[in-house]
C-alpha positions as CSV (number, residue, x, y, z in Angstrom):
1,M,135.4,170.8,100.7
2,T,133.9,172.8,97.9
3,A,134.4,169.9,95.5
4,R,132.7,167.5,97.8
5,V,129.7,169.8,98.1
6,A,129.6,170.0,94.3
7,F,129.7,166.2,93.8
8,A,126.9,165.8,96.4
9,A,124.8,168.4,94.5
10,V,125.3,166.6,91.2
11,G,124.4,163.2,92.8
12,K,121.1,164.6,94.2
13,A,120.3,166.1,90.8
14,R,120.9,162.8,89.1
15,T,118.7,161.1,91.7
16,R,115.9,163.6,91.0
17,M,116.3,163.0,87.3
18,T,116.2,159.2,87.8
19,R,113.1,159.4,90.0
20,R,111.3,162.0,88.0
21,T,107.5,161.9,87.7
22,P,106.6,160.1,84.5
23,C,104.8,161.9,81.7
24,P,101.1,161.1,81.2
25,V,101.8,158.7,78.4
26,E,104.4,156.8,80.4
27,A,102.0,156.7,83.4
28,R,99.2,155.2,81.4
29,L,101.7,152.6,80.0
30,M,102.8,151.6,83.5
31,I,99.2,151.3,84.7
32,A,98.4,149.1,81.7
33,Q,101.4,146.9,82.4
34,V,100.4,146.4,86.0
35,A,96.8,145.6,84.9
36,V,98.1,143.0,82.5
37,G,100.3,141.4,85.2
38,K,97.3,141.1,87.5
39,A,95.2,139.6,84.8
40,R,97.9,137.0,84.1
41,T,98.0,136.2,87.8
42,R,94.3,135.7,87.9
43,M,94.5,133.5,84.8
44,T,97.3,131.4,86.4
45,R,95.4,131.1,89.7
46,R,92.0,130.7,88.2
47,T,89.1,129.2,90.3
48,P,88.7,125.5,89.4
49,C,85.5,124.4,87.6
50,P,82.9,122.5,89.8
51,V,84.2,119.1,88.6
52,E,87.8,120.0,89.5
53,A,86.7,121.5,92.8
54,R,84.9,118.3,93.8
55,L,87.9,116.2,92.7
56,M,90.3,118.4,94.8
57,T,88.0,118.2,97.8
58,A,87.8,114.4,97.4
59,Q,91.6,114.1,97.2
60,V,91.9,116.1,100.4
61,A,89.3,113.8,102.0
62,V,91.4,110.7,101.4
63,G,94.6,112.4,102.5
64,K,96.0,113.3,99.2
65,A,97.3,116.7,98.0
66,P,95.3,118.5,95.3
67,Y,96.5,117.5,91.9
68,K,98.6,119.6,89.6
69,D,97.7,119.8,85.9
70,D,96.7,116.2,84.9
71,E,99.0,114.5,87.4
72,M,97.3,111.9,89.7
73,H,99.3,110.8,92.7
74,P,99.2,107.2,93.7
75,S,97.2,106.3,96.8
76,S,99.0,105.6,100.1
77,V,96.8,102.6,100.9
78,D,98.9,99.5,101.4
79,D,97.6,96.0,100.4
80,N,98.7,94.7,103.7
81,D,96.6,97.3,105.5
82,T,93.6,96.2,103.5
83,V,94.0,92.5,104.5
84,S,94.9,93.1,108.1
85,G,92.3,95.9,108.7
86,T,88.5,95.7,108.6
87,K,87.4,92.9,106.4
88,I,83.8,94.1,105.8
89,R,82.5,97.6,106.4
90,I,78.7,98.1,106.1
91,L,77.5,101.6,105.3
92,F,73.9,102.3,106.0
93,L,72.7,105.3,104.0
94,G,69.6,107.5,104.2
95,N,67.8,110.5,105.5
96,P,65.7,109.8,108.6
97,L,63.4,112.8,107.8
98,H,62.7,111.9,104.2
99,G,60.1,109.1,104.1
100,D,61.4,105.8,102.8
101,D,64.8,107.3,102.4
102,A,65.2,106.5,106.1
103,A,65.2,102.7,105.3
104,G,69.0,102.4,105.5
105,I,69.2,104.1,108.9
106,R,66.3,102.0,110.3
107,A,68.1,98.9,109.0
108,L,71.2,99.9,111.0
109,E,69.1,100.0,114.2
110,L,67.7,96.5,113.5
111,S,71.1,95.1,112.5
112,Q,72.7,96.1,115.8
113,A,70.6,93.3,117.4
114,F,72.5,90.7,115.4
115,S,75.8,89.0,116.4
116,W,78.4,90.0,113.8
117,P,81.7,88.2,113.3
118,A,85.0,89.9,114.0
119,G,86.2,92.3,111.4
120,V,82.8,93.6,110.5
121,E,81.9,97.3,111.0
122,L,78.4,98.8,111.0
123,I,78.5,102.5,110.2
124,D,75.8,105.2,109.9
125,G,76.7,106.8,106.6
126,G,74.0,109.5,106.7
127,T,73.2,110.9,103.4
128,G,76.4,109.8,101.8
129,G,78.6,112.0,99.6
130,I,82.4,112.4,99.3
131,S,82.8,112.6,103.0
132,L,82.5,108.8,103.0
133,L,85.6,108.3,100.8
134,P,88.0,107.6,103.7
135,L,85.8,104.7,104.8
136,F,86.6,103.0,101.5
137,Q,90.3,102.7,102.5
138,N,91.9,100.0,104.6
139,C,89.0,97.7,103.9
140,R,88.6,94.6,101.7
141,H,84.8,94.7,101.2
142,I,82.1,97.5,101.4
143,I,78.4,96.8,101.5
144,L,76.1,99.8,100.9
145,V,72.6,99.6,102.4
146,D,70.2,102.2,100.8
147,A,66.8,102.8,99.5
148,F,65.9,103.2,95.8
149,L,62.8,104.4,94.0
150,S,60.6,101.4,93.5
151,P,58.8,101.0,90.2
152,G,56.1,99.0,92.1
153,E,54.6,99.4,95.5
154,G,57.8,99.2,97.5
155,G,59.4,96.7,99.9
156,E,61.3,94.6,97.4
157,V,64.9,93.9,98.2
158,R,67.8,93.8,95.7
159,L,71.3,92.6,96.2
160,V,73.8,93.8,93.5
161,C,77.3,92.5,93.8
162,N,80.5,94.0,92.5
163,V,78.9,97.4,92.0
164,D,80.6,100.2,90.1
165,H,79.6,103.6,88.7
166,D,78.9,102.3,85.2
167,L,76.7,99.5,86.5
168,L,74.5,101.8,88.4
169,A,74.3,104.3,85.5
170,D,73.0,101.6,83.3
171,D,70.5,100.1,85.8
172,R,67.4,102.2,85.5
173,G,65.7,100.1,88.2
174,L,68.1,101.6,90.9
175,A,66.9,105.2,90.6
176,H,67.5,107.6,93.5
177,G,71.1,106.5,93.5
178,G,72.7,109.6,92.0
179,G,74.8,110.3,95.1
180,I,76.1,106.7,95.2
181,R,77.1,106.8,91.5
182,G,79.2,110.0,92.1
183,L,80.8,108.5,95.1
184,L,81.7,105.2,93.3
185,A,83.2,107.2,90.4
186,L,85.6,108.9,92.9
187,V,86.4,105.7,94.6
188,S,87.7,104.1,91.4
189,Q,89.9,107.1,90.8
190,L,91.2,107.8,94.3
191,V,91.3,104.6,96.3
192,S,93.9,102.0,95.5
193,P,93.4,99.1,95.7
194,P,89.6,99.7,95.6
195,P,87.5,97.4,97.8
196,I,84.8,95.0,96.5
197,I,81.5,96.9,96.7
198,D,78.0,95.4,97.0
199,L,74.7,97.2,97.2
200,L,71.8,95.9,99.2
201,A,68.8,98.1,98.3
202,I,65.2,98.2,99.3
203,G,62.5,99.7,97.2
204,G,60.6,102.7,98.5
205,C,57.8,104.7,97.1
206,R,57.6,107.9,99.2
207,F,60.6,110.2,99.4
208,A,59.0,113.3,100.8
209,P,60.7,115.8,103.1
210,C,59.7,116.2,106.7
211,R,58.1,112.7,106.8
212,P,60.0,110.6,109.3
213,M,57.7,107.5,108.9
214,L,58.4,104.7,106.5
215,T,55.6,103.3,104.4
216,E,54.1,100.1,105.7
217,K,55.5,97.8,103.1
218,V,59.1,99.1,103.6
219,A,58.8,98.8,107.3
220,R,57.6,95.2,107.1
221,A,60.4,94.3,104.6
222,L,63.3,95.7,106.7
223,P,63.7,92.7,109.1
224,G,64.0,90.4,106.1
225,L,66.6,92.8,104.6
226,C,68.7,92.6,107.8
227,R,68.6,88.8,107.8
228,R,69.7,88.7,104.2
229,L,72.5,91.1,105.0
230,H,73.7,89.0,107.9
231,C,73.7,85.9,105.7
232,H,75.5,87.6,102.9
233,V,78.2,88.9,105.3
234,T,78.7,85.4,106.8
235,E,79.0,83.8,103.4
236,Q,81.5,86.4,102.2
237,L,83.7,85.9,105.3
238,A,83.5,82.1,104.9
239,N,84.7,82.4,101.3
240,A,87.3,85.1,101.8
241,P,91.0,84.3,101.4
242,R,92.8,83.7,104.7
C-alpha cells in the first residue's frame, strides 16, 4: 500500500514538472509562435482584391463555385439547352429616373404592344450589372437595348451586331456603356457557349439624376427604334438554323 502511494506521489510530481509555468523567455517565444501562425492564416485566407471579388460573385451568379488559384471550371450550359430554350432574349436597360437613360425602359413599354414570335423574351434589365449574367445562359441570341451619350442632339439609333467587350472599348461613339463593357467581359469568361450579342442603342443628351422625363428628340425616336427592333428580331429568326 505504501509503495502505491509513493508511485502516485511520483506521478503527480512528474505531471507538475511537465505542466510547469514557462519562464518569461519561453512565454514570449510561445506568444510569438502563435502570432506567426495567425499571420500565416490571415495570409492564406486573404481578402480577394476587387477584381477577384467581382469575378467570384459573377461565378456564383451563374451557378459556379468560386475559383481556386487560376483554375476556371467549365460552364454547365449544354448546347442542346441553348438550341431548345429561348431563341432570342431582349434585355432593355436603363434608369427610369435618370433622364435619357430611361430610354431602354420606355422602349420595353412600347415593345409590349407588338406581336412577337415564339421563343422571344422581353425582359426589364434595369441598370444592368453582373446580376444579368444568368440571363445570358440557355439562349442563342441576346439583344441589348440601351441609351448612349450622343455626340449630337440625341435621338439617333445605332444597331451594332456581334458585340463584345473589345468592340465597345474601341468605339468611342458608344460612351455611357461602361457597365455593358464589364458585363460582356464576364460573359466571355463564364458563359459557354456564349450567345450572339447585338446592341440596339439610342443617343441621349441628358443623363441627369432625378429627371424622369426623356428629352423630346429621344421620345420621338423611340417608336422607330421599337419597329427596327421588331424587324431585326424577325429577320434573325427567319435566318436562324432550324
